C-alpha positions in Angstrom: 10.8 2.7 -7.2 8.4 2.7 -9.9 7.3 5.8 -11.6 4.3 5.0 -13.8 1.9 6.8 -15.9 -1.5 5.2 -16.4 -3.8 5.8 -19.6 -7.1 4.3 -18.5 -9.2 4.4 -22.1 -12.5 4.0 -22.6 -11.4 0.9 -24.8 -7.6 0.6 -24.3 -5.2 1.4 -21.4 -1.5 2.2 -22.3 1.5 2.4 -19.7 4.4 4.5 -19.8 7.2 4.0 -17.4 10.0 6.0 -16.1 13.9 4.8 -16.4 17.1 6.3 -16.6 17.4 6.2 -19.9 13.5 8.1 -20.2 10.2 6.9 -20.9 9.6 3.5 -22.1 5.7 2.1 -22.8 5.5 -0.9 -21.4 3.9 -4.2 -23.4 1.9 -7.0 -22.7 2.5 -10.5 -22.8 1.3 -10.1 -26.3 4.4 -7.8 -26.8 1.2 -4.8 -27.3 2.1 -1.7 -26.0 -2.4 -0.6 -25.9 -4.2 -3.3 -23.6 -7.6 -3.3 -24.2 -10.0 -2.5 -21.1 -11.6 -5.6 -20.5 -12.4 -8.0 -17.4 -14.2 -11.0 -17.9 -15.1 -13.3 -15.0 -15.1 -16.8 -14.7 -16.1 -19.4 -11.9 -12.4 -19.2 -10.2 -10.9 -16.1 -11.3 -10.5 -13.4 -13.7 -8.5 -12.8 -17.1 -7.7 -9.1 -18.0 -6.6 -7.3 -21.4 -6.2 -9.0 -24.3 -7.1 -12.6 -22.9 -10.3 -10.8 -21.6 -11.3 -9.1 -25.0 -10.8 -13.0 -26.7 -13.6 -14.7 -23.9 -16.3 -10.9 -25.0 -17.8 -13.6 -27.8 -18.1 -16.8 -25.7 -18.4 -15.3 -22.1 -20.5 -12.0 -23.1 -22.8 -11.5 -19.5 -19.8 -11.6 -17.8 -17.2 -9.9 -19.6 -16.8 -6.0 -17.9 -15.9 -3.8 -21.2 -16.5 0.2 -21.4 -17.1 1.0 -18.3 -15.6 5.0 -18.1 -18.3 6.4 -18.2 -19.5 4.4 -15.0 -17.4 6.3 -12.9 -19.0 7.7 -10.1 -22.5 7.8 -11.3 -25.5 6.8 -9.9 -27.5 4.0 -11.7 -30.3 6.5 -12.6 -28.2 8.6 -14.2 -29.6 9.4 -17.6 -26.0 8.8 -19.3 -26.3 5.3 -17.0 -29.2 4.1 -18.3 -28.4 4.9 -22.1 -24.8 3.4 -21.6 -26.5 0.1 -19.7 -28.6 -0.3 -23.6 -25.7 -1.2 -25.9 -23.3 -2.7 -23.3 -23.4 -6.3 -23.6 -23.2 -7.1 -19.7 -25.6 -6.4 -16.8 -25.8 -3.3 -14.5 -27.1 -3.6 -11.1 -27.3 -0.7 -8.1 -26.0 -1.3 -5.0 -27.6 -0.3 -1.5 -27.1 3.3 -2.0 -28.0 3.6 -5.8 -24.8 3.7 -7.5 -23.2 1.4 -10.2 -20.1 -0.6 -9.1 -17.3 -0.5 -11.1 -7.1 8.6 -16.1 -9.1 11.5 -16.2 -10.7 13.3 -18.8 -11.0 17.4 -18.7 -14.5 16.9 -18.3 -14.5 14.4 -14.7 -16.1 16.2 -12.3 -15.5 15.7 -8.7 -17.5 12.6 -7.8 -16.0 10.8 -10.9 -12.4 12.1 -9.6 -13.0 10.7 -6.3 -13.6 7.4 -8.0 -10.9 6.9 -10.1 -8.9 7.3 -6.7 -11.1 4.9 -4.9 -10.1 3.0 -8.3 -6.8 3.2 -7.5 -6.6 2.4 -4.2 -8.6 -0.8 -4.3 -5.7 -1.6 -6.9 -3.3 -1.0 -4.5 -1.7 2.4 -6.4 -0.5 5.1 -5.0 -1.9 7.5 -6.9 0.5 10.7 -6.9 -2.4 12.8 -9.3 -5.6 12.6 -11.1 -4.0 14.3 -14.8 -6.4 15.4 -17.2 -5.9 14.1 -20.2 -5.4 17.0 -22.4 -2.8 18.7 -19.9 -0.6 15.3 -20.4 -1.0 15.5 -23.8 0.4 19.3 -23.6 3.1 18.9 -21.1 4.5 15.9 -23.4 4.2 18.1 -26.0 6.4 20.8 -24.1 9.1 19.8 -22.3 10.9 18.3 -25.2 10.2 21.3 -27.3 13.2 23.6 -28.7 12.6 27.4 -29.3 10.4 28.5 -26.7 9.8 32.1 -26.0 10.9 33.4 -22.4 9.0 34.1 -19.5 9.2 37.9 -20.7 8.2 37.2 -24.1 4.6 36.9 -26.0 3.8 33.0 -25.2 3.6 30.2 -27.8 -0.2 29.0 -28.3 -0.7 25.9 -29.3 -4.5 23.9 -29.7 -4.4 20.3 -28.8 -7.6 18.1 -30.2 -8.2 14.6 -28.3 -10.4 12.3 -30.1 -10.7 8.7 -28.8 -13.0 6.2 -28.7 -15.8 7.9 -26.2 -15.0 11.5 -26.1 -13.5 14.6 -27.6 -11.8 17.1 -26.3 -10.1 20.0 -27.2 -7.2 22.5 -25.1 -5.8 25.7 -26.1 -2.3 25.7 -24.4 0.7 28.9 -23.9 4.2 27.5 -23.3 7.3 29.6 -22.5 10.9 28.2 -21.5 9.7 25.9 -18.7 6.0 26.9 -18.7 2.6 25.4 -19.5 -0.5 27.7 -19.1 -3.6 25.8 -20.2 -6.0 28.7 -20.9 -9.2 27.1 -21.9 -11.0 23.4 -22.1 -13.7 22.2 -23.9 -15.4 19.5 -24.9 -17.7 16.4 -25.8 -18.1 13.7 -24.0 -20.6 11.9 -26.5 -18.2 11.9 -29.0 -16.1 9.6 -30.3 -14.5 6.5 -32.6 -17.7 4.8 -30.7 -20.4 6.9 -32.6 -19.3 6.1 -35.6 -18.8 2.4 -35.2 -22.7 2.7 -34.1 -23.6 4.9 -36.7 -22.1 1.4 -38.8 -23.8 -0.6 -36.8 -27.0 0.3 -37.5 -26.7 0.5 -41.3 -25.8 -3.1 -41.3 -28.6 -3.9 -39.1 -31.1 -2.0 -41.1 -29.7 -3.9 -44.2 -29.2 -7.2 -42.6 -32.7 -7.3 -41.4 -34.0 -6.6 -45.4 -31.7 -8.6 -46.9 -31.8 -11.8 -45.2 -34.7 -10.8 -42.2 -32.1 -11.2 -39.6 -33.2 -9.3 -36.1 -29.2 -8.6 -34.8 -30.2 -6.0 -32.2 -32.2 -9.6 -30.1 -29.1 -11.0 -30.1 -26.1 -9.9 -27.8 -23.1 -12.1 -29.0 -24.3 -10.8 -33.2 -24.5 -7.0 -31.8 -21.1 -7.7 -30.3 -19.4 -9.3 -33.5 -20.9 -6.9 -35.7 -19.8 -4.0 -33.9 -16.2 -5.7 -34.2 -16.4 -6.1 -37.5 -17.4 -2.8 -38.0 -14.4 -1.0 -36.1 -12.2 -3.1 -38.4 -14.1 -1.7 -40.8 -13.8 2.0 -40.0 -9.9 1.6 -40.0 -9.8 -0.3 -43.0 -11.9 3.2 -44.6 -9.2 5.1 -43.2 -6.4 4.6 -45.7 -9.3 3.3 -48.6 -11.7 4.8 -50.7 -12.5 2.1 -52.4 -15.5 -0.3 -52.0 -14.8 -2.6 -48.5 -16.2 -6.6 -48.2 -17.8 -7.2 -44.6 -18.1 -10.7 -44.2 -19.1 -12.3 -41.4 -19.5 -16.4 -41.2 -21.9 -18.2 -39.1 -23.4 -15.2 -37.9 -26.9 -15.8 -36.8 -28.4 -19.2 -37.1 -25.5 -21.0 -38.7 -25.9 -18.0 -42.0 -23.3 -16.1 -43.1 -23.9 -12.2 -44.2 -21.5 -9.9 -46.3 -21.6 -6.2 -47.1 -20.2 -3.7 -48.2 -18.9 0.3 -47.1 -16.8 3.0 -49.0 -15.6 5.8 -47.1 -17.7 8.4 -49.1 -21.1 6.4 -48.2 -19.5 6.6 -44.3 -19.0 10.3 -44.5 -22.8 10.8 -45.4 -23.8 8.7 -42.6 -21.7 10.2 -39.9 -22.0 13.7 -41.2 -23.8 15.1 -38.2 -21.0 13.5 -36.1 -18.4 16.0 -38.2 -20.6 18.4 -37.6 -20.6 18.2 -34.1 -16.9 18.4 -34.1 -16.4 21.9 -34.5 -18.1 23.3 -31.3 -16.1 22.1 -28.9 -13.1 23.8 -31.1 -14.7 27.1 -31.3 -15.7 26.9 -27.7 -11.8 26.2 -27.1 -10.4 29.1 -28.7 -13.4 31.6 -27.5 -12.7 30.8 -24.0 -8.8 31.0 -24.2 -9.8 34.9 -25.8 -7.1 34.0 -28.8 -7.5 34.7 -32.7 -7.0 31.7 -34.7 -3.9 33.8 -36.3 -2.0 33.5 -32.8 -2.6 29.7 -32.5 1.0 28.3 -34.0 0.2 24.5 -34.2 -2.9 22.2 -33.9 -1.2 19.1 -32.6 -3.8 15.7 -32.7 -4.3 12.7 -30.5 -6.3 9.6 -29.9 -7.6 7.1 -32.6 -10.6 8.5 -33.8 -8.8 11.3 -35.7 -7.3 9.3 -37.3 -10.6 9.3 -39.5 -10.3 11.5 -42.5 -13.3 13.4 -42.3 -12.4 14.6 -38.8 -8.9 15.7 -39.6 -10.5 17.6 -42.4 -12.8 18.9 -40.3 -9.8 20.1 -36.9 -8.0 21.7 -40.4 -10.7 24.0 -42.0 -11.9 25.1 -38.6 -8.6 25.9 -37.4 -7.3 27.1 -41.5 -4.1 25.1 -41.3 -2.7 22.1 -41.8 -3.1 19.9 -38.4 0.2 17.9 -36.8 0.8 14.5 -35.7 4.4 14.8 -34.2 2.7 13.0 -31.1 1.8 9.6 -30.7 -1.3 9.0 -31.0 -2.1 6.4 -28.8 0.4 7.3 -26.4 1.1 10.8 -26.0 -1.2 10.6 -22.6 0.2 7.8 -20.7 4.2 9.1 -21.1 2.5 12.9 -20.6 1.4 11.0 -17.0 4.9 9.4 -16.8 6.7 12.3 -16.9 3.9 14.3 -14.2 5.1 11.7 -11.9 8.3 11.7 -12.8 8.1 15.3 -11.7 6.5 14.8 -8.4 9.2 11.6 -7.1 11.9 12.0 -5.3 13.4 9.1 -7.7 14.3 11.4 -10.5 15.7 14.6 -11.4 13.0 16.8 -14.4 13.8 19.6 -15.9 12.0 22.3 -14.2 8.5 22.9 -16.1 5.5 25.0 -14.0 2.1 23.1 -14.6 -0.9 25.4 -14.2 -3.9 23.2 -15.0 -7.4 25.0 -16.0 -10.5 24.3 -13.7 -13.3 22.9 -16.4 -16.6 24.1 -14.2 -16.7 27.1 -12.0 -17.4 26.4 -8.5 -19.6 28.3 -5.9 -19.9 28.4 -2.1 -23.3 28.4 0.0 -23.8 28.3 3.8 -26.5 28.7 6.1 -26.6 30.8 9.5 -26.8 27.1 11.3 -27.1 23.6 10.8 -30.3 23.6 9.9 -31.0 24.0 6.2 -34.4 25.9 6.4 -32.4 28.2 7.8 -31.6 31.0 4.6 -28.8 30.6 2.3 -26.0 32.8 1.1 -24.1 32.3 -2.2 -21.0 32.7 -3.5 -19.2 32.9 -6.5 -15.5 31.1 -6.0 -13.7 28.9 -8.8 -14.7 30.7 -12.6 -14.4 28.6 -15.0 -11.0 27.6 -16.6 -9.5 29.4 -13.6 -5.6 28.4 -12.4 -5.6 25.2 -11.0 -4.4 23.9 -8.1 -5.7 26.7 -6.3 -7.2 28.1 -3.0 -8.8 31.2 -1.3 -9.5 31.5 1.8 -12.9 33.2 3.3 -13.5 35.2 6.5 -16.4 34.3 8.5 -17.9 36.2 11.6 -19.8 33.2 13.6 -20.8 32.7 16.9 -22.5 29.2 16.5 -21.8 26.1 13.9 -23.1 26.4 10.0 -22.7 24.7 7.1 -20.8 25.2 3.9 -22.0 23.6 0.8 -19.8 23.5 -2.2 -21.1 23.1 -5.8 -20.8 23.4 -9.4 -22.4 26.7 -10.7 -23.2 25.8 -13.9 -25.4 23.6 -15.2 -25.7 23.8 -18.6 -22.1 23.0 -19.4 -22.1 20.1 -16.5 -21.8 16.5 -17.7 -23.4 15.4 -14.7 -26.8 15.2 -13.6 -25.7 16.4 -9.7 -24.2 20.1 -9.3 -23.9 19.4 -5.3 -20.0 18.6 -4.9 -19.8 17.9 -0.6 -21.5 19.1 2.6 -19.1 20.7 5.4 -20.4 21.5 8.9 -17.8 23.8 10.5 -17.7 22.9 14.2 -16.9 23.9 17.8 -17.5 27.7 17.1 -17.7 30.3 20.1 -17.5 33.8 20.1 -15.3 36.1 22.0 -14.5 37.4 25.5 -16.9 40.6 24.7 -19.4 38.8 23.6 -18.8 39.4 19.7 -19.0 37.0 16.5 -15.8 35.0 16.4 -13.6 35.4 13.3 -13.3 32.5 11.2 -10.7 31.7 8.4 -12.4 28.7 6.1 -10.1 27.8 3.3 -11.5 26.6 0.0 -9.1 24.9 -2.7 -8.8 22.9 -5.5 -6.1 21.0 -5.4 -3.4 19.2 -8.2 -6.3 16.6 -9.2 -9.1 18.9 -9.3 -10.6 18.1 -6.9 -12.5 20.9 -4.6 -12.6 20.8 -1.0 -13.1 22.8 1.8 -9.3 21.9 3.3 -9.1 23.7 7.1 -11.3 25.9 9.3 -9.7 28.4 11.7 -11.0 30.3 14.5 -9.4 33.8 15.8 -9.9 34.8 19.2 -8.8 37.6 21.4 -7.8 36.6 24.4 -6.9 39.1 27.4 -2.9 39.6 27.6 -0.4 42.3 29.4 2.1 42.2 26.1 2.1 45.3 24.1 0.0 46.1 21.3 2.4 45.3 18.8 2.3 42.0 19.9 -1.2 41.0 18.3 -0.3 42.9 14.9 2.3 41.0 14.7 0.6 38.3 15.6 -2.1 38.9 12.7 0.5 39.5 10.1 2.2 36.3 10.7 -1.5 34.3 9.7 -0.8 33.9 5.9 -3.5 35.4 3.9 -3.8 35.3 0.7 -7.2 35.5 -1.7 -9.3 36.7 1.6 -12.8 37.4 1.8 -14.8 38.7 4.7 -18.1 37.9 5.4 -20.4 39.5 7.9 -23.5 38.0 8.9 -26.9 40.0 7.4 -24.1 42.2 5.7 -22.0 42.3 2.3 -18.7 43.2 3.6 -15.9 42.6 1.2 -12.8 43.7 3.0 -9.2 43.0 1.2 -7.2 43.9 4.3 -8.4 41.8 7.5 -5.1 43.2 9.2 -7.0 46.8 8.9 -10.2 45.3 9.9 -8.6 43.5 13.6 -7.2 46.6 14.8 -9.5 49.3 13.8 -12.5 46.9 15.1 -13.2 49.2 17.8 -14.0 51.5 15.1 -16.0 50.2 12.8 -18.4 49.4 16.6 -18.6 53.4 17.3 -16.2 53.5 20.3 -14.3 56.7 20.7 -10.8 55.9 22.0 -10.5 58.7 25.3 -7.5 57.5 27.3 -4.2 59.5 27.2 -1.8 58.0 25.3 0.7 56.9 28.0 -2.1 55.5 29.8 -1.8 51.5 31.1 -4.8 49.6 29.2 -5.7 46.0 29.0 -4.0 44.7 25.9 -5.6 41.6 23.4 -3.9 39.1 21.9 -4.5 36.6 18.5 -5.3 32.9 19.5 -5.4 30.8 16.4 -7.9 27.8 17.0 -8.4 25.0 14.7 -12.1 23.7 14.1 -13.1 20.3 12.9 -15.0 19.9 9.8 -17.4 17.2 9.2 -17.4 15.8 5.9 -20.6 14.9 3.5 -19.5 14.3 -0.1 -22.3 13.5 -2.5 -20.7 10.8 -4.6 -18.3 8.4 -2.8 -17.6 5.2 -1.2 -17.6 4.9 2.3 -14.3 4.4 4.1 -15.8 0.8 5.1 -17.1 0.1 2.0 -13.5 0.8 0.5 -11.8 -1.1 2.9 -14.5 -4.2 2.1 -13.7 -3.4 -1.7 -10.3 -3.9 -1.0 -10.3 -6.7 0.9 -12.0 -8.3 -1.7 -9.4 -7.4 -4.3 -7.0 -8.6 -1.8 -8.8 -12.2 -1.9 -9.4 -12.4 -6.0 -5.4 -11.2 -7.0 -4.9 -14.4 -4.5 -7.1 -16.9 -5.8 -6.3 -15.1 -9.7 -2.3 -16.7 -8.2 -4.0 -19.8 -6.8 -5.7 -20.4 -10.3 -3.3 -19.8 -12.4 -0.1 -22.6 -10.0 -3.5 -25.0 -10.5 -4.1 -24.4 -14.3 0.5 -24.4 -15.0 0.0 -28.3 -12.8 -2.6 -28.8 -15.5 -0.6 -28.1 -17.9 2.5 -29.7 -16.9 0.7 -32.8 -17.1 -0.7 -32.7 -19.9 2.4 -31.3 -21.7 4.3 -34.5 -20.0 2.2 -36.9 -21.4 2.5 -35.8 -25.4 6.3 -35.2 -24.3 6.8 -39.0 -23.0 4.1 -40.6 -25.4 5.8 -38.9 -28.5 10.1 -39.9 -27.4 8.4 -43.4 -26.4 8.0 -43.7 -29.7 11.0 -42.7 -31.1 14.6 -41.9 -29.3 13.4 -43.2 -26.0 12.1 -46.7 -27.0 16.1 -48.6 -26.6 16.9 -47.1 -23.4 13.2 -49.2 -21.5 12.7 -52.3 -21.4 9.5 -54.2 -22.9 7.8 -54.7 -19.4 8.7 -50.8 -18.6 7.5 -49.7 -21.9 3.7 -51.0 -21.9 3.8 -50.1 -18.1 4.3 -46.6 -19.0 2.1 -46.2 -22.2 -0.4 -47.6 -19.9 0.1 -44.7 -17.3 0.5 -42.2 -20.0 -3.0 -43.2 -21.8 -4.9 -43.5 -18.8 -3.4 -39.9 -17.2 -4.2 -38.5 -21.1 -8.5 -40.0 -20.1 -8.2 -38.6 -16.8 -7.5 -35.1 -18.1 -10.1 -34.7 -20.1 -12.8 -36.6 -17.8 -12.5 -36.3 -13.9 -9.3 -35.4 -13.7 -10.4 -31.8 -16.0 -11.1 -29.4 -12.6 -8.8 -30.9 -9.7 -6.8 -29.2 -7.4 -3.0 -28.2 -7.8 -1.8 -30.8 -5.3 -3.3 -33.9 -7.0 -2.0 -32.4 -10.6 1.6 -32.4 -8.7 1.0 -36.0 -7.7 0.2 -37.2 -11.3 3.2 -35.8 -12.1 5.0 -37.1 -10.0 4.0 -40.6 -11.2 5.0 -39.5 -14.8 8.0 -38.4 -13.9 8.8 -41.7 -11.5 8.5 -43.9 -14.6 9.8 -41.0 -17.6 13.1 -39.6 -15.3 15.3 -43.1 -15.6 14.7 -43.2 -19.5 15.6 -39.5 -20.2 18.5 -39.6 -18.2 19.6 -43.0 -19.8 18.9 -41.2 -23.3 20.6 -37.7 -22.0 23.8 -39.9 -20.8 24.4 -42.1 -23.6 24.6 -38.6 -25.7 27.0 -36.5 -22.9 29.2 -39.8 -21.3 31.1 -40.4 -25.2 31.7 -36.9 -25.3 33.3 -36.4 -21.7 35.2 -40.1 -22.2 36.8 -38.4 -25.7 37.2 -34.8 -23.6 38.9 -37.1 -20.7 41.4 -39.3 -23.4 42.5 -36.0 -25.1 43.6 -34.7 -21.7 45.3 -37.7 -20.4 47.4 -37.7 -24.1 48.2 -34.1 -23.4 49.8 -34.7 -20.2 51.5 -38.0 -21.6 53.0 -35.5 -24.6 54.0 -33.5 -22.6 56.3 -36.1 -19.7 58.5 -37.0 -22.9 59.5 -32.9 -24.3 62.4 -32.1 -22.4 61.0 -28.5 -22.3 59.5 -29.3 -19.4 63.3 -30.4 -17.7 63.0 -27.9 -15.4 60.2 -29.5 -13.3 61.4 -31.4 -10.6 61.7 -35.6 -11.1 59.5 -35.4 -8.0 56.7 -33.5 -9.1 56.8 -35.2 -12.5 56.6 -38.5 -11.1 53.1 -37.1 -9.5 51.8 -36.3 -12.9 52.5 -39.5 -14.1 51.5 -41.6 -11.3 47.9 -39.8 -11.7 48.0 -39.9 -15.1 48.4 -43.2 -15.1 45.9 -44.4 -12.7 43.6 -42.0 -14.9 44.7 -44.2 -17.8 43.6 -47.9 -16.4 40.4 -45.9 -14.1 39.2 -45.4 -17.5 40.0 -48.3 -19.7 38.3 -50.4 -17.0 35.4 -48.2 -16.6 34.4 -48.3 -20.0 34.8 -52.1 -20.6 31.7 -52.2 -17.6 30.2 -49.7 -19.5 30.2 -51.4 -22.7 28.7 -54.8 -20.5 26.1 -52.5 -19.7 22.7 -52.7 -21.9 21.2 -49.2 -23.2 17.5 -50.0 -20.9 19.9 -50.5 -17.6 21.7 -48.3 -15.7 24.8 -47.2 -16.5 28.0 -48.0 -15.0 29.2 -44.6 -14.9 27.2 -41.1 -15.4 28.9 -38.3 -17.6 29.0 -36.1 -13.4 31.2 -38.4 -12.6 33.7 -38.4 -15.9 33.4 -34.8 -15.3 35.2 -34.7 -11.7 37.6 -37.5 -12.8 38.4 -34.6 -15.2 38.7 -32.2 -12.9 41.2 -33.9 -10.0 43.1 -35.0 -12.9 43.3 -31.5 -13.7 43.8 -30.0 -10.4 46.9 -32.3 -9.7 49.1 -32.2 -12.8 48.1 -28.3 -14.1 50.0 -27.2 -11.1 53.2 -28.8 -11.4 53.2 -28.8 -15.6 52.0 -25.3 -15.9 55.5 -23.9 -13.8 57.6 -21.2 -15.7 61.2 -22.2 -16.3 63.9 -20.7 -14.1 65.3 -17.7 -15.6 68.8 -17.9 -15.8 71.7 -14.2 -15.5 74.4 -14.7 -17.9 77.4 -12.7 -17.0 79.0 -9.9 -19.1 82.5 -9.9 -20.0 84.3 -7.2 -18.8 86.6 -6.5 -21.9 83.2 -5.5 -23.9 81.7 -2.4 -23.4 78.8 -1.2 -24.1 78.2 0.3 -27.7 77.4 4.8 -27.4 74.8 6.0 -28.9 75.8 7.7 -32.4 74.0 10.9 -31.7 74.8 10.5 -27.6 78.3 12.2 -26.1 80.1 11.8 -23.3 80.9 14.3 -20.4 84.4 14.2 -21.1 83.4 15.4 -24.7 81.2 17.7 -23.6 83.7 19.8 -21.0 86.6 19.1 -23.7 84.2 21.2 -25.9 83.3 23.6 -24.3 87.3 24.3 -22.8 88.0 25.2 -26.6 84.9 27.2 -26.9 86.3 29.4 -23.9 90.1 29.7 -25.2 89.0 30.8 -29.0 86.2 33.3 -27.1 89.0 34.5 -25.2 92.1 34.3 -27.8 89.2 36.0 -30.2 88.9 39.2 -27.7 92.6 39.8 -27.2 93.0 40.0 -30.9 90.3 42.9 -31.2 91.7 44.3 -28.2 
């Protein structure tokens, strides 16, 4: 079972894989650990990553990149239209107005669902969507030693992630085995791309005045300039001197040049550098911590390598920033760790994660399906509320009604649509006595940060002969947490639902006049799960999602077929050049003149065919052409290889024959039975005669003819010789036990006494002791 973390960025992608020895960052076919987030569409296949990036200049209109900001958005969205102006490819709306195309912490519900849909289309089993800042914090905290205990004040750490498209800041609290995100802040439109754009605008103006070139009128020219400006930005991060920008054949076969230094660059980007401060201030304020309470500031992301950005972060926090985490791989590694925690295939140390909801969420409802009915709103989840989280809301209804979930603060929402989804609660019926039924509606934010109305349960009271304690026990057994009690036309909010149910008759003004021992009808509570009809504001319908999955499967199959076709074509081309080179070299004496001419004509014809009508043929055509080449080329190749291997095998066989002949004459093998040794002699002599005859036959053959003997046959003969002879000559010499002379006694060790000596010494000791005792008496 593969456990993988994906960091899908605006410019690059990084993949971390969990293995038994730890976490490894996967490398692509170019041995790069970061793969460009680029897809290029050709007539018959797609190319992805580095191969697609190489086609951005030659296949500009059909190469898709920088699509992260388009997830889950409408075509008429102002951010989509702003992004469209800088994209070298066209965007077109679908029938429903949506753009058909890892998540940042500021992704809204629609964007998160779009990423999940993309994962399904790609055939991935996505266990969780994880915020960038939370993944970085997990990667930092799980390996950190010396964290305070759970009963101590936490260690506060700020994380600043500035990638190619966005700036994200989070303030987190760490205890041993515990991570809690206190706050998140962001600027979705501030990243390395914006610094590149400042350079692009500067050089566009300079080239227009210096070379009279309108760079913005040509998409390819803009793309080349953007790539060169990105390289220039990276060079200025480590050099403060003037750096030249040279582009050959830029437009109209003209070369252009310019220069830039770090001081001028920082002057151009002064407004961008100033914008870095805003998310930093917001994150600290919302976390309700002081700057001196923050123990460390960790920075990740490629754009944090810009000296001015790093200096601005350090200036705000009044401390040096830390770069202990890998700026490019920290997010992917954190995602892989989280995936390992959720997977049963790995055991990971206990580490709880409490994320934060970036935007406040509210709930509104109407008394019926009719939108004209008056609506009531309730604030459900606040900004930076712990996530995952759930709340149970109690309604009193006698007929179906509509719930709407939406974001309540549009000022900080980087999305034009506040509405998240609409839920119709159905099949509601009143109680037996005509009163409104009590409904329990569960609203939750799951681990991926997606808000939903997950369930609706109707609580009915039905007649029963059971005792009153049955009702209370059943209510107590029903899970009630974070309850909000809502009744139509009132603002009643009750924290204890059990008390409301048990005392409902008293709340309605009824008085119980029955004596305690009087028999009365009891009520039993029944829970009924209600169906909910969901309507999401922006999400792919299930039928379209299935259609996209089918299309993706077909494109994968088509890509594989095209890859096999190209491999077959390349094999034909390789063999043409291989044999043409060999025929003029080592293979020349292994083919006669007539075959040499025929083979050369075939190779020349195939080479011309490849660049004409054979340039675009199916796989089987190339396989057939390859078989034609092998039909003439393989015999020549085999004769050449046999001329090298055959003498070596003859030499090895001859050496083995001589070895066995020496053994037969050696007296140290006289213990072997004569009949067995005769078998060896016969086998060796037969092999010697066979080798002599076959070598004579081979010497009579020309090098351009089929050999009389192949090296494999000599190898088989050698194997037969070894099987027969080795079993006999390796017999061990029998062991001979020589009888010992009885007159020779074994020599006693110097330090070891016989039993008789020990007995005599003991007797003398006893007699001496008795004599001494007698004298004393």
